VOPA-952323 format. One record per atom (N, C-alpha, C): residue in one letter; x, y negated, z. Coordinates in steps of 0.02 Angstrom, whole numbers, padded with zeros to 5 digits, always signed. Layout:
BEGIN
AXYZ
...
end
This chain:
BEGIN
M+01908-11194+01620
M+01959-11125+01634
M+01913-11091+01675
P+01934-11016+01651
P+01871-10962+01647
P+01912-10943+01742
A+01836-10934+01770
A+01837-10923+01824
A+01849-10851+01847
T+01835-10795+01785
T+01845-10728+01793
T+01886-10717+01723
P+01924-10669+01731
P+01983-10654+01662
P+01929-10643+01606
P+01964-10678+01549
P+01917-10681+01487
P+01915-10606+01457
P+01887-10596+01411
P+01860-10522+01401
P+01920-10498+01353
A+01961-10543+01315
A+02008-10541+01272
A+02075-10517+01324
L+02072-10522+01379
L+02115-10487+01430
L+02108-10441+01459
R+02056-10406+01450
R+02027-10333+01486
R+02065-10284+01477
P+02086-10278+01406
P+02134-10210+01403
P+02198-10210+01444
Y+02222-10278+01458
Y+02269-10264+01504
Y+02284-10283+01586
L+02218-10292+01606
L+02198-10309+01670
L+02162-10243+01713
T+02182-10206+01766
T+02156-10159+01820
T+02112-10203+01862
A+02079-10164+01902
A+02036-10188+01943
A+02069-10228+01996
R+02143-10193+02003
R+02195-10236+02054
R+02197-10301+02032
H+02241-10322+01977
H+02248-10361+01926
H+02173-10408+01944
E+02106-10398+01938
E+02068-10454+01938
E+02054-10464+02005
L+02075-10428+02054
L+02085-10455+02121
L+02125-10504+02147
L+02192-10482+02111
L+02241-10537+02102
L+02216-10606+02088
W+02192-10608+02025
W+02170-10661+01987
W+02126-10700+02032
N+02072-10665+02068
N+02028-10709+02107
N+02060-10724+02182
E+02119-10696+02197
E+02157-10709+02248
E+02189-10770+02239
A+02215-10765+02188
A+02265-10840+02165
A+02217-10902+02146
D+02161-10887+02110
D+02125-10952+02104
D+02113-10966+02178
A+02065-10931+02213
A+02050-10954+02275
A+02107-10997+02324
F+02164-10966+02317
F+02227-10993+02347
F+02250-11057+02315
A+02236-11056+02254
A+02270-11116+02221
A+02201-11191+02234
A+02154-11175+02236
A+02100-11211+02255
A+02115-11239+02330
E+02121-11188+02382
E+02114-11215+02447
E+02187-11237+02470
H+02229-11199+02449
H+02313-11253+02477
H+02359-11283+02417
V+02350-11257+02354
V+02396-11304+02311
V+02358-11368+02291
A+02301-11363+02260
A+02262-11421+02251
A+02267-11490+02278
P+02255-11481+02345
P+02277-11541+02392
P+02327-11562+02397
R+02379-11526+02395
R+02443-11554+02383
R+02483-11559+02320
A+02445-11552+02278
A+02464-11561+02198
A+02485-11633+02208
V+02422-11671+02220
V+02451-11756+02199
V+02482-11779+02255
R+02509-11757+02310
R+02549-11777+02355
R+02618-11759+02335
M+02634-11690+02291
M+02702-11677+02271
M+02727-11715+02209
G+02662-11726+02182
G+02684-11787+02122
G+02715-11844+02132
A+02671-11872+02196
A+02686-11939+02208
A+02745-11944+02251
A+02763-11891+02264
A+02843-11888+02314
A+02882-11849+02289
P+02927-11863+02210
P+02974-11827+02180
P+03034-11796+02237
G+03043-11841+02260
G+03099-11847+02318
G+03105-11795+02366
R+03042-11755+02378
R+03019-11699+02425
R+03022-11650+02400
V+03059-11595+02430
V+03048-11529+02423
V+02975-11504+02453
E+02935-11465+02410
E+02895-11437+02455
E+02896-11367+02489
R+02897-11363+02538
R+02922-11300+02576
R+02840-11247+02605
K+02781-11294+02626
K+02732-11253+02648
K+02689-11238+02605
V+02687-11239+02531
V+02656-11201+02487
V+02712-11140+02483
A+02768-11137+02471
A+02810-11084+02471
A+02811-11029+02525
D+02785-11064+02599
D+02768-11029+02659
D+02710-10996+02634
L+02668-11015+02612
L+02592-10990+02610
L+02598-10929+02567
M+02626-10941+02508
M+02635-10899+02462
M+02668-10815+02486
A+02741-10846+02518
A+02764-10815+02543
A+02737-10757+02603
G+02698-10783+02629
G+02650-10743+02673
G+02601-10690+02665
R+02590-10713+02576
R+02535-10658+02549
R+02592-10603+02521
G+02665-10604+02527
G+02703-10562+02503
G+02694-10563+02416
W+02682-10634+02379
W+02699-10631+02332
W+02769-10640+02281
F+02812-10652+02329
F+02877-10653+02312
F+02898-10590+02292
A+02875-10538+02302
A+02890-10466+02317
A+02831-10428+02267
V+02798-10472+02232
V+02745-10437+02187
V+02768-10370+02145
T+02844-10378+02134
T+02848-10319+02095
T+02907-10279+02130
V+02904-10284+02199
V+02946-10244+02229
V+02905-10185+02259
P+02929-10130+02252
P+02914-10055+02282
P+02882-10075+02361
A+02835-10031+02346
A+02812-10020+02428
A+02849-10007+02488
A+02908-09969+02446
A+02956-09933+02503
A+02999-09980+02533
F+02994-10046+02499
F+03044-10099+02524
F+02975-10136+02560
G+02918-10134+02567
G+02874-10193+02594
G+02842-10233+02539
G+02861-10217+02472
G+02819-10258+02423
G+02752-10232+02408
L+02735-10277+02374
L+02663-10280+02336
L+02673-10196+02276
G+02716-10191+02246
G+02734-10136+02195
G+02683-10143+02131
A+02666-10187+02129
A+02601-10210+02083
A+02635-10214+02011
G+02675-10232+01983
G+02704-10231+01924
G+02709-10310+01892
H+02722-10310+01825
H+02738-10372+01801
H+02676-10400+01764
V+02626-10386+01746
V+02553-10385+01736
V+02534-10440+01797
A+02535-10415+01851
A+02512-10441+01902
A+02562-10504+01933
K+02611-10494+01909
K+02680-10563+01916
K+02637-10622+01883
T+02628-10595+01810
T+02611-10646+01763
T+02523-10673+01793
V+02495-10634+01817
V+02436-10662+01839
V+02447-10728+01894
L+02474-10702+01946
L+02502-10743+02004
L+02524-10802+01978
I+02585-10808+01929
I+02604-10871+01910
I+02567-10910+01889
H+02531-10876+01818
H+02481-10914+01768
H+02423-10940+01810
R+02395-10923+01863
R+02336-10948+01884
R+02353-11004+01946
I+02421-11010+01970
I+02444-11052+02012
I+02457-11115+01966
A+02487-11098+01894
A+02520-11147+01865
A+02451-11195+01827
R+02395-11151+01842
R+02338-11195+01815
R+02318-11268+01854
V+02351-11257+01924
V+02342-11305+01962
V+02398-11355+01986
S+02459-11319+01976
S+02518-11352+01985
S+02569-11312+01969
G+02621-11347+01910
G+02668-11311+01870
G+02731-11314+01924
A+02721-11342+01973
A+02801-11352+02038
A+02781-11284+02074
A+02720-11272+02093
A+02702-11233+02135
A+02707-11148+02119
A+02703-11155+02036
A+02713-11081+01997
A+02786-11077+01992
A+02829-11135+01976
A+02892-11130+01958
A+02935-11099+02038
I+02910-11122+02097
I+02941-11099+02156
I+02921-11018+02146
L+02872-11002+02157
L+02851-10922+02138
L+02888-10889+02090
Q+02906-10920+02032
Q+02942-10874+01994
Q+03006-10866+01994
A+03032-10939+02018
A+03111-10923+02024
A+03138-10885+02058
T+03110-10866+02124
T+03137-10810+02163
T+03114-10741+02127
L+03068-10726+02090
L+03067-10659+02073
L+03121-10632+02018
I+03149-10694+01995
I+03196-10678+01937
I+03258-10631+01971
P+03302-10682+02019
P+03340-10630+02066
P+03309-10566+02099
V+03256-10568+02115
V+03208-10502+02139
V+03227-10458+02091
G+03211-10469+02017
G+03211-10422+01972
G+03294-10402+01957
A+03326-10446+01974
A+03410-10423+01969
A+03426-10373+02016
L+03393-10375+02080
L+03422-10323+02116
L+03381-10256+02103
L+03323-10258+02105
L+03291-10206+02059
L+03315-10170+02018
H+03341-10193+01968
H+03369-10162+01910
H+03441-10156+01937
F+03493-10175+01967
F+03553-10160+01987
F+03580-10155+02058
A+03542-10158+02098
A+03567-10161+02169
A+03571-10086+02188
T+03599-10068+02252
T+03593-10003+02278
T+03546-10001+02329
H+03535-09945+02324
H+03484-09920+02386
H+03477-09962+02455
E+03552-09959+02459
E+03575-10000+02530
E+03579-10072+02520
Q+03584-10109+02473
Q+03578-10164+02460
Q+03500-10195+02449
M+03467-10157+02416
M+03376-10168+02415
M+03349-10162+02489
T+03389-10122+02528
T+03357-10110+02598
T+03361-10169+02632
R+03427-10198+02634
R+03465-10247+02650
R+03421-10323+02636
W+03403-10340+02577
W+03376-10388+02546
W+03301-10390+02536
L+03266-10352+02505
L+03207-10350+02481
L+03149-10354+02543
P+03175-10322+02600
P+03125-10326+02650
P+03112-10391+02660
G+03156-10443+02677
G+03146-10501+02691
G+03115-10547+02640
V+03127-10527+02567
V+03084-10562+02511
V+03018-10546+02527
A+03000-10485+02550
A+02929-10455+02539
A+02899-10489+02624
D+02931-10490+02665
D+02888-10527+02745
D+02892-10608+02719
G+02918-10637+02686
G+02931-10710+02666
G+02982-10736+02719
S+03024-10700+02732
S+03093-10745+02778
S+03165-10767+02729
L+03154-10721+02657
L+03218-10747+02624
L+03176-10749+02554
L+03197-10824+02539
L+03200-10840+02454
L+03258-10827+02427
L+03265-10810+02365
L+03319-10805+02328
L+03321-10856+02268
S+03371-10877+02243
S+03382-10900+02181
S+03438-10860+02132
I+03444-10874+02074
I+03496-10837+02036
I+03536-10907+02023
A+03593-10912+02022
A+03643-10962+02000
A+03684-10942+01955
V+03678-10957+01880
V+03703-10935+01829
V+03731-11003+01805
T+03675-11054+01772
T+03699-11104+01743
T+03747-11149+01776
E+03799-11188+01736
E+03855-11223+01770
E+03842-11293+01735
P+03869-11350+01771
P+03864-11409+01741
P+03892-11424+01670
D+03944-11394+01665
D+03988-11394+01584
D+03975-11355+01539
A+03962-11287+01582
A+03939-11232+01524
A+03862-11235+01501
G+03831-11263+01547
G+03739-11262+01518
G+03729-11194+01543
G+03684-11162+01487
G+03669-11090+01491
G+03711-11039+01457
H+03776-11066+01443
H+03824-11038+01390
H+03846-10995+01458
I+03844-10933+01451
I+03866-10881+01505
I+03939-10860+01481
G+03964-10870+01421
G+04024-10852+01403
G+04073-10925+01426
G+04042-10960+01446
G+04078-11027+01472
G+04094-11028+01542
I+04051-10976+01593
I+04062-10992+01644
I+04126-10988+01686
E+04135-11061+01729
E+04210-11064+01751
E+04213-11028+01817
T+04161-11033+01862
T+04152-11012+01919
T+04204-10944+01926
T+04253-10949+01963
T+04287-10865+01984
T+04288-10849+02060
A+04298-10789+02046
A+04297-10749+02102
A+04350-10713+02103
K+04397-10703+02178
K+04460-10687+02181
K+04463-10626+02231
R+04475-10566+02227
R+04475-10515+02262
R+04533-10533+02319
A+04523-10526+02386
A+04559-10545+02437
A+04539-10485+02506
G+04574-10426+02489
G+04549-10370+02534
G+04483-10350+02526
N+04442-10349+02582
N+04379-10315+02576
N+04333-10375+02550
H+04360-10425+02550
H+04317-10485+02508
H+04330-10517+02438
W+04293-10561+02416
W+04300-10593+02370
W+04293-10677+02377
V+04320-10715+02348
V+04326-10773+02360
V+04300-10822+02309
I+04245-10853+02311
I+04200-10882+02259
I+04216-10950+02247
T+04243-10985+02208
T+04249-11050+02187
T+04222-11081+02131
G+04180-11134+02120
G+04142-11157+02061
G+04070-11199+02089
S+04052-11212+02033
S+03984-11263+02037
S+03935-11217+01992
K+03875-11238+02026
K+03816-11214+01987
K+03762-11267+01978
A+03729-11263+01925
A+03684-11334+01930
A+03612-11310+01888
H+03550-11353+01905
H+03505-11333+01883
H+03467-11264+01909
I+03468-11249+01999
I+03461-11187+02001
I+03407-11182+02041
G+03355-11156+02003
G+03275-11153+02034
G+03269-11120+02123
N+03249-11172+02157
N+03232-11130+02233
N+03315-11156+02281
S+03331-11206+02256
S+03418-11214+02271
S+03413-11233+02354
H+03350-11272+02363
H+03338-11302+02432
H+03311-11244+02476
L+03283-11187+02447
L+03220-11148+02489
L+03275-11084+02497
A+03313-11068+02456
A+03335-10991+02451
A+03385-10987+02511
G+03373-10937+02546
G+03411-10917+02585
G+03474-10874+02567
A+03480-10842+02504
A+03542-10817+02470
A+03526-10832+02401
H+03577-10823+02367
H+03598-10858+02294
H+03635-10790+02243
L+03589-10770+02199
L+03636-10722+02160
L+03674-10756+02107
V+03745-10751+02118
V+03797-10799+02088
V+03822-10770+02041
L+03842-10783+01973
L+03878-10762+01930
L+03948-10792+01922
A+04006-10751+01930
A+04070-10776+01925
A+04109-10739+01890
R+04159-10772+01868
R+04231-10737+01814
R+04266-10699+01852
T+04267-10624+01856
T+04321-10604+01890
T+04381-10563+01858
A+04379-10575+01790
A+04427-10549+01754
A+04471-10612+01718
E+04537-10600+01705
E+04583-10636+01688
E+04560-10673+01608
A+04589-10724+01577
A+04565-10759+01542
A+04576-10721+01474
G+04545-10715+01423
G+04565-10659+01365
G+04510-10609+01373
V+04483-10591+01442
V+04446-10532+01437
V+04378-10544+01408
R+04341-10499+01359
R+04279-10507+01331
R+04239-10535+01390
T+04194-10569+01376
T+04130-10590+01421
T+04100-10531+01446
S+04085-10501+01392
S+04062-10434+01423
S+04083-10373+01494
Q+04141-10399+01497
Q+04163-10366+01536
Q+04211-10411+01604
A+04191-10481+01592
A+04240-10528+01630
A+04198-10555+01684
L+04132-10548+01702
L+04083-10571+01742
L+04054-10520+01790
T+04038-10535+01859
T+04022-10510+01916
T+03968-10545+01954
A+03901-10518+01980
A+03848-10543+02007
A+03876-10518+02077
F+03867-10579+02130
F+03882-10577+02185
F+03807-10607+02221
M+03787-10570+02274
M+03729-10606+02324
M+03759-10646+02366
V+03755-10729+02381
V+03808-10753+02421
V+03757-10785+02480
E+03753-10778+02532
E+03692-10805+02581
E+03721-10891+02591
S+03666-10911+02583
S+03668-10994+02602
S+03699-11007+02671
D+03716-10984+02713
D+03752-11002+02775
D+03829-10976+02758
R+03850-10955+02716
R+03921-10929+02700
R+03958-11000+02709
P+04021-11011+02740
P+04059-11048+02746
P+04092-11080+02671
G+04076-11149+02643
G+04117-11163+02590
G+04056-11165+02540
L+04002-11161+02569
L+03951-11154+02504
L+03903-11215+02532
S+03874-11268+02496
S+03848-11322+02480
S+03799-11335+02450
V+03740-11355+02462
V+03671-11371+02409
V+03680-11457+02421
A+03695-11485+02357
A+03687-11549+02346
A+03608-11583+02355
K+03627-11643+02367
K+03563-11672+02395
K+03497-11669+02319
H+03429-11664+02373
H+03387-11643+02292
H+03388-11710+02260
R+03393-11697+02197
R+03369-11752+02128
R+03306-11733+02101
P+03260-11771+02112
P+03197-11762+02064
P+03209-11744+01983
G+03179-11712+01954
G+03178-11711+01897
G+03117-11735+01848
L+03129-11748+01787
L+03059-11769+01750
L+02988-11748+01784
G+02983-11681+01797
G+02910-11667+01810
G+02924-11591+01854
L+02878-11561+01871
L+02883-11507+01918
L+02923-11526+01996
H+02874-11591+02015
H+02899-11636+02081
H+02878-11591+02140
G+02929-11578+02186
G+02915-11522+02235
G+02961-11465+02233
F+02978-11456+02180
F+03011-11397+02152
F+03093-11409+02161
S+03126-11383+02185
S+03199-11400+02172
S+03238-11359+02137
A+03279-11393+02087
A+03326-11367+02053
A+03381-11389+02039
G+03423-11371+02091
G+03481-11430+02114
G+03556-11407+02100
R+03588-11423+02133
R+03671-11392+02127
R+03697-11358+02184
L+03727-11305+02154
L+03769-11263+02225
L+03844-11288+02202
D+03877-11303+02258
D+03953-11304+02262
D+03989-11242+02316
L+04031-11210+02279
L+04077-11151+02318
L+04149-11167+02304
D+04156-11189+02389
D+04216-11194+02388
D+04253-11136+02420
H+04281-11092+02390
H+04316-11033+02423
H+04270-11012+02455
V+04221-10988+02439
V+04169-10952+02490
V+04190-10878+02508
P+04195-10849+02553
P+04205-10773+02567
P+04146-10739+02566
V+04142-10697+02511
V+04090-10633+02509
V+04100-10577+02518
P+04073-10532+02551
P+04095-10456+02573
P+04100-10417+02507
A+04135-10371+02502
A+04156-10341+02442
A+04071-10293+02429
D+04040-10290+02472
D+03977-10248+02468
D+03923-10291+02454
N+03922-10358+02447
N+03883-10405+02409
N+03887-10396+02323
V+03923-10376+02304
V+03935-10364+02239
V+03862-10334+02199
V+03829-10357+02157
V+03763-10339+02147
V+03775-10307+02060
G+03783-10232+02067
G+03799-10193+01999
G+03867-10188+02011
E+03911-10166+01946
E+03971-10145+01952
E+04024-10198+01941
I+04077-10209+01954
I+04120-10270+01939
I+04127-10259+01868
G+04122-10325+01823
G+04120-10353+01768
G+04062-10323+01723
E+03993-10316+01768
E+03926-10306+01725
E+03890-10357+01753
G+03927-10425+01767
G+03878-10491+01778
G+03825-10500+01717
L+03861-10484+01666
L+03825-10511+01594
L+03745-10471+01587
S+03770-10411+01602
S+03719-10363+01594
S+03648-10395+01652
V+03683-10392+01702
V+03639-10425+01779
V+03606-10492+01751
A+03629-10517+01711
A+03619-10604+01690
A+03562-10594+01622
Q+03584-10554+01592
Q+03543-10558+01531
Q+03484-10509+01536
S+03484-10455+01558
S+03414-10399+01585
S+03371-10458+01627
S+03400-10490+01663
S+03339-10525+01723
S+03313-10590+01671
S+03352-10613+01640
S+03326-10674+01602
S+03281-10654+01559
I+03287-10591+01508
I+03231-10583+01463
I+03184-10533+01495
L+03192-10471+01551
L+03130-10466+01582
L+03090-10490+01632
Y+03125-10552+01666
Y+03094-10575+01709
Y+03080-10657+01698
G+03134-10688+01671
G+03130-10765+01656
G+03083-10778+01612
R+03093-10740+01550
R+03057-10767+01501
R+02993-10757+01494
P+02959-10696+01522
P+02879-10685+01537
P+02863-10733+01602
N+02896-10733+01645
N+02889-10801+01703
N+02876-10858+01675
L+02913-10888+01633
L+02899-10950+01595
L+02849-10970+01545
A+02841-10897+01520
A+02773-10903+01468
A+02698-10901+01524
A+02708-10891+01580
A+02653-10885+01633
A+02651-10964+01647
V+02697-10988+01659
V+02698-11054+01686
V+02667-11101+01626
S+02694-11092+01571
S+02672-11156+01503
S+02608-11118+01495
L+02572-11054+01508
L+02509-11034+01485
L+02443-11075+01554
G+02484-11067+01602
G+02446-11103+01645
G+02439-11179+01647
I+02486-11212+01630
I+02484-11288+01626
I+02436-11299+01540
H+02458-11240+01512
H+02422-11243+01436
H+02333-11262+01453
E+02318-11223+01488
E+02250-11208+01507
E+02209-11265+01543
A+02258-11285+01597
A+02260-11347+01622
A+02245-11411+01591
V+02276-11417+01544
V+02280-11480+01486
V+02206-11466+01448
A+02192-11419+01423
A+02130-11406+01376
A+02074-11423+01412
A+02072-11403+01486
A+02015-11418+01520
A+01999-11472+01521
T+02068-11517+01550
T+02077-11583+01558
T+02056-11621+01510
T+02063-11596+01449
T+02057-11645+01394
T+01977-11642+01364
T+01958-11581+01358
T+01879-11550+01355
T+01825-11597+01380
S+01842-11607+01464
S+01796-11627+01502
S+01791-11706+01482
Y+01848-11730+01484
Y+01871-11802+01465
Y+01821-11836+01405
L+01826-11777+01363
L+01790-11796+01290
L+01731-11792+01281
K+01694-11745+01348
K+01626-11713+01340
K+01585-11785+01395
A+01640-11805+01436
A+01610-11882+01468
A+01617-11931+01446
R+01657-11937+01406
R+01670-12023+01367
R+01616-12040+01306
P+01569-12077+01326
P+01526-12098+01273
P+01557-12132+01225
R+01531-12127+01156
R+01557-12170+01095
R+01490-12169+01039
Y+01462-12234+01013
Y+01434-12218+00967
Y+01367-12178+00983
R+01353-12193+01028
R+01274-12158+01069
R+01273-12091+01083
H+01349-12055+01069
H+01337-11986+01089
H+01414-11993+01135
A+01451-11920+01140
A+01497-11924+01175
A+01551-11911+01115
L+01626-11934+01158
L+01683-11912+01105
L+01685-11842+01074
S+01664-11805+01126
S+01668-11728+01098
S+01621-11715+01027
D+01568-11752+01018
D+01530-11755+00970
D+01564-11763+00891
L+01623-11807+00896
L+01661-11829+00843
L+01687-11791+00809
P+01673-11765+00738
P+01706-11708+00694
P+01790-11703+00694
V+01818-11765+00696
V+01907-11772+00697
V+01913-11754+00771
L+01895-11764+00814
L+01906-11756+00876
L+01905-11661+00882
R+01853-11652+00863
R+01829-11576+00878
R+01888-11527+00838
D+01912-11567+00780
D+01959-11533+00747
D+02028-11522+00789
R+02047-11570+00826
R+02103-11583+00863
R+02107-11523+00921
I+02027-11526+00945
I+02022-11471+01021
I+02012-11406+00984
G+01992-11390+00923
G+01992-11334+00890
G+02067-11292+00875
G+02122-11342+00860
G+02193-11324+00842
G+02202-11303+00933
M+02194-11353+00976
M+02212-11322+01060
M+02196-11258+01070
E+02115-11238+01057
E+02082-11188+01073
E+02122-11131+01048
A+02149-11141+00982
A+02177-11086+00955
A+02249-11076+00975
R+02292-11104+00983
R+02366-11109+01023
R+02352-11077+01080
L+02290-11104+01133
L+02284-11075+01199
L+02283-10998+01191
R+02218-10980+01159
R+02194-10912+01135
R+02257-10868+01126
A+02300-10897+01095
A+02365-10843+01048
A+02415-10849+01099
A+02427-10903+01143
A+02479-10895+01204
A+02461-10838+01247
R+02392-10847+01268
R+02369-10799+01325
R+02363-10732+01305
I+02356-10730+01233
I+02364-10642+01220
I+02441-10625+01219
L+02496-10677+01191
L+02557-10659+01208
L+02575-10644+01266
A+02560-10687+01309
A+02596-10678+01382
A+02569-10609+01410
Y+02498-10591+01422
Y+02473-10537+01432
Y+02483-10476+01408
Q+02508-10477+01348
Q+02523-10428+01292
Q+02588-10381+01304
S+02632-10441+01314
S+02712-10423+01323
S+02708-10397+01382
V+02693-10420+01458
V+02710-10383+01508
V+02669-10318+01519
H+02619-10322+01486
H+02582-10256+01487
H+02628-10200+01448
L+02652-10215+01399
L+02716-10159+01373
L+02763-10149+01423
L+02781-10199+01443
L+02834-10193+01511
L+02824-10138+01560
D+02772-10157+01584
D+02725-10105+01638
D+02730-10030+01611
Q+02713-10041+01536
Q+02708-09960+01517
Q+02769-09935+01487
G+02829-09967+01506
G+02909-09941+01482
G+02908-09941+01419
L+02889-09962+01388
L+02899-09981+01311
L+02942-10037+01293
S+02967-10022+01245
S+03034-10069+01211
S+02996-10133+01186
C+02999-10185+01229
C+02978-10256+01201
C+03019-10311+01212
D+03089-10298+01215
D+03121-10374+01219
D+03083-10438+01165
A+03082-10411+01114
A+03065-10461+01074
A+02998-10502+01076
E+02939-10457+01096
E+02874-10490+01148
E+02884-10527+01188
L+02920-10516+01233
L+02928-10553+01290
L+02987-10645+01258
I+03021-10623+01224
I+03053-10658+01200
I+02998-10720+01179
N+02966-10681+01118
N+02915-10722+01073
N+02848-10761+01132
A+02845-10726+01180
A+02793-10759+01226
A+02828-10810+01269
K+02880-10825+01278
K+02906-10885+01311
K+02914-10922+01265
Y+02950-10922+01181
Y+02949-10963+01149
Y+02889-11009+01110
L+02849-10960+01094
L+02770-10989+01076
L+02742-11016+01141
G+02751-10979+01187
G+02710-11009+01241
G+02718-11092+01271
H+02789-11096+01263
H+02814-11165+01260
H+02807-11219+01218
Q+02821-11185+01154
Q+02787-11229+01096
Q+02722-11259+01086
W+02685-11198+01081
W+02615-11221+01099
W+02590-11258+01149
A+02596-11251+01204
A+02583-11287+01274
A+02600-11365+01246
M+02673-11365+01217
M+02689-11438+01222
M+02650-11474+01146
T+02642-11437+01114
T+02572-11460+01047
T+02537-11494+01088
S+02491-11443+01120
S+02429-11454+01158
S+02438-11507+01204
A+02483-11538+01241
A+02490-11590+01287
A+02508-11635+01254
Q+02541-11644+01194
Q+02549-11701+01157
Q+02484-11737+01120
D+02451-11673+01105
D+02379-11684+01078
D+02334-11710+01130
A+02336-11693+01184
A+02296-11721+01238
A+02307-11787+01258
M+02386-11806+01265
M+02391-11876+01284
M+02367-11926+01218
E+02370-11908+01145
E+02344-11948+01098
E+02273-11956+01086
L+02228-11898+01117
L+02169-11887+01118
L+02127-11914+01186
H+02164-11938+01220
H+02143-11991+01297
H+02167-12055+01272
G+02196-12074+01225
G+02211-12142+01215
G+02247-12182+01269
A+02227-12235+01269
A+02265-12279+01335
A+02258-12258+01409
H+02205-12212+01412
H+02185-12183+01479
H+02245-12148+01494
A+02263-12102+01433
A+02336-12064+01460
A+02395-12099+01501
L+02398-12159+01483
L+02430-12188+01497
L+02435-12230+01574
D+02398-12206+01614
D+02378-12226+01670
D+02427-12181+01715
G+02468-12215+01762
G+02522-12167+01782
G+02495-12120+01835
E+02424-12123+01868
E+02408-12088+01918
E+02353-12046+01886
Y+02363-12038+01820
Y+02309-11978+01798
Y+02351-11918+01787
V+02298-11857+01797
V+02347-11796+01810
V+02368-11772+01736
L+02355-11793+01678
L+02379-11771+01621
L+02453-11795+01623
Q+02473-11833+01645
Q+02549-11869+01632
Q+02587-11808+01682
R+02567-11783+01741
R+02601-11731+01768
R+02619-11666+01720
M+02556-11657+01694
M+02571-11588+01652
M+02606-11610+01596
W+02601-11653+01567
W+02650-11689+01507
W+02704-11653+01535
R+02735-11697+01584
R+02806-11680+01615
R+02826-11616+01626
D+02783-11580+01670
D+02799-11514+01681
D+02789-11470+01639
I+02767-11484+01567
I+02773-11424+01513
I+02853-11428+01489
Q+02883-11504+01495
Q+02938-11501+01477
Q+03003-11465+01509
H+02977-11438+01570
H+03053-11395+01606
H+03024-11324+01587
T+02975-11286+01540
T+02991-11213+01522
T+03028-11220+01452
Y+03057-11272+01428
Y+03092-11249+01367
Y+03174-11235+01388
P+03199-11281+01430
P+03279-11251+01428
P+03295-11177+01473
P+03257-11156+01518
P+03269-11104+01560
P+03275-11040+01522
A+03287-10991+01531
A+03289-10951+01513
A+03324-10932+01424
G+03354-10976+01400
G+03374-10996+01333
G+03324-11038+01296
T+03339-11099+01273
T+03298-11150+01235
T+03282-11109+01166
G+03249-11161+01138
G+03188-11120+01066
G+03247-11098+01030
E+03300-11135+01006
E+03344-11105+00976
E+03384-11042+00984
I+03379-11033+01051
I+03425-10967+01079
I+03367-10913+01066
Q+03312-10928+01075
Q+03253-10870+01065
Q+03232-10847+00987
R+03235-10914+00956
R+03232-10893+00886
R+03298-10846+00852
I+03354-10850+00860
I+03418-10828+00858
I+03396-10746+00882
R+03374-10734+00948
R+03357-10667+00946
R+03303-10628+00918
L+03265-10675+00914
L+03200-10648+00858
L+03241-10653+00792
A+03274-10676+00774
A+03322-10659+00706
A+03350-10594+00704
D+03386-10588+00752
D+03402-10523+00757
D+03371-10449+00776
A+03315-10477+00792
A+03245-10411+00788
A+03247-10422+00716
A+03226-10472+00690
A+03207-10462+00609
A+03245-10422+00578
F+03321-10431+00595
F+03369-10408+00548
F+03395-10331+00584
Q+03356-10311+00633
Q+03360-10240+00666
Q+03451-10250+00695
E+03466-10306+00715
E+03523-10309+00749
E+03522-10313+00818
D+03465-10322+00865
D+03461-10334+00924
D+03465-10257+00973
D+03517-10233+00974
D+03568-10166+00983
D+03539-10153+01062
I+03550-10214+01114
I+03525-10185+01178
I+03460-10210+01182
Q+03426-10155+01222
Q+03341-10161+01229
Q+03339-10170+01296
W+03334-10221+01331
W+03344-10214+01403
W+03262-10155+01430
S+03211-10195+01401
S+03139-10165+01417
S+03149-10073+01400
E+03188-10046+01379
E+03194-09981+01354
E+03258-09954+01401
R+03308-09985+01406
R+03367-09976+01430
R+03349-09967+01527
L+03314-10008+01540
L+03290-10011+01610
L+03231-09975+01618
A+03205-09954+01557
A+03114-09936+01581
A+03091-09904+01640
A+03150-09859+01676
A+03133-09816+01732
A+03112-09870+01789
K+03154-09916+01785
K+03135-09975+01847
K+03104-10028+01826
T+03061-10029+01757
T+03020-10085+01753
T+02959-10064+01738
A+02953-09997+01706
A+02885-09968+01708
A+02820-09965+01770
W+02769-09985+01768
W+02726-09970+01814
W+02669-09911+01815
T+02699-09863+01839
T+02650-09804+01824
T+02606-09765+01888
Q+02623-09795+01934
Q+02576-09775+01989
Q+02489-09793+01984
P+02455-09765+01999
P+02376-09766+01982
P+02361-09820+02041
D+02325-09862+01992
D+02276-09922+02030
D+02232-09909+02072
P+02247-09908+02150
P+02204-09887+02205
P+02145-09922+02228
T+02128-09971+02174
T+02062-10007+02202
T+02014-09974+02124
A+02046-09938+02090
A+02003-09912+02015
A+01974-09856+02032
A+01896-09862+02006
A+01853-09801+02028
A+01881-09733+02018
end
């Protein structure tokens, strides 16, 4: 694993990005690595200390402007942090990236008063967020959302359930997507986004149930039983919820998951090459066998390509350039390539990979979790087909360019 950014990334990194790279590596070594084994061995426990330590560094507000207490460092900086943490723990990286998605929604659609109300808490670490879109029956099909919000005077009353909600047990507030129109209204006008504080009456979080991987990260269920929410907790306009969800998924969710996949991918490659170099066979090491070097060559090719895709796409986003398809592609291929390398790694380790305490099993399990969120592979390919046929009419990176571009000078640059 490179201690400094590889030369291929230099076109996308400023001096400030390199400082964050080094800071994230040092943090992961000191605070995440000692906890990673414990997190894997105790899947029923939600990891809170790592979240507190990252919050203390302001990382949950890496894209939040300084006016609201954030780092104001942009999307490349966000990718650096997630990527470097994921090398050591996919679960810790997931905790970081999950709050960043609703933060993006606030930056894109919230009023100045709303941003003043919520973003400083994110910046000082006192408020983590979740985005609650997925439902038990509808899954990620936004058009199938059944959670409803009914107007009652100066409040809305929300009823329904949400599932697979990242940071469900850590968040102090949830950005909930609910149906505000009667049946028959087009999905594009039927949904609205609400910020729902976790202590509101009627909101409950189901007991944490560990998943296949990402042990220590909570992705649980929210139940809303006639939860009253003030009218000024509506994020965006009434009926604009689809836009809130889609833009956040493309501009934050997909590149975040590409960064998680990349970090795990790097860890898989480093673990495998170290093992093959240290394992004797036929008076040499396994790493000298041509048939195994061929497999490693394929792994390295995938890793290098995934690294460029992940950073190039967010660099374009920081420049305010249209890049929806690039963000989608980085998520899609980043996961696919990491999954292929993880499977190759399991096979190259032979029976040793089946040892329940071996780190490679954790990586293999964790990478499964970057496939469903923000759209499965099938969804990504459909969106890429839209781009191929020039039918991708909505370009969120272009429409929200003024709110996504990072154009301020790098204060550490010469």
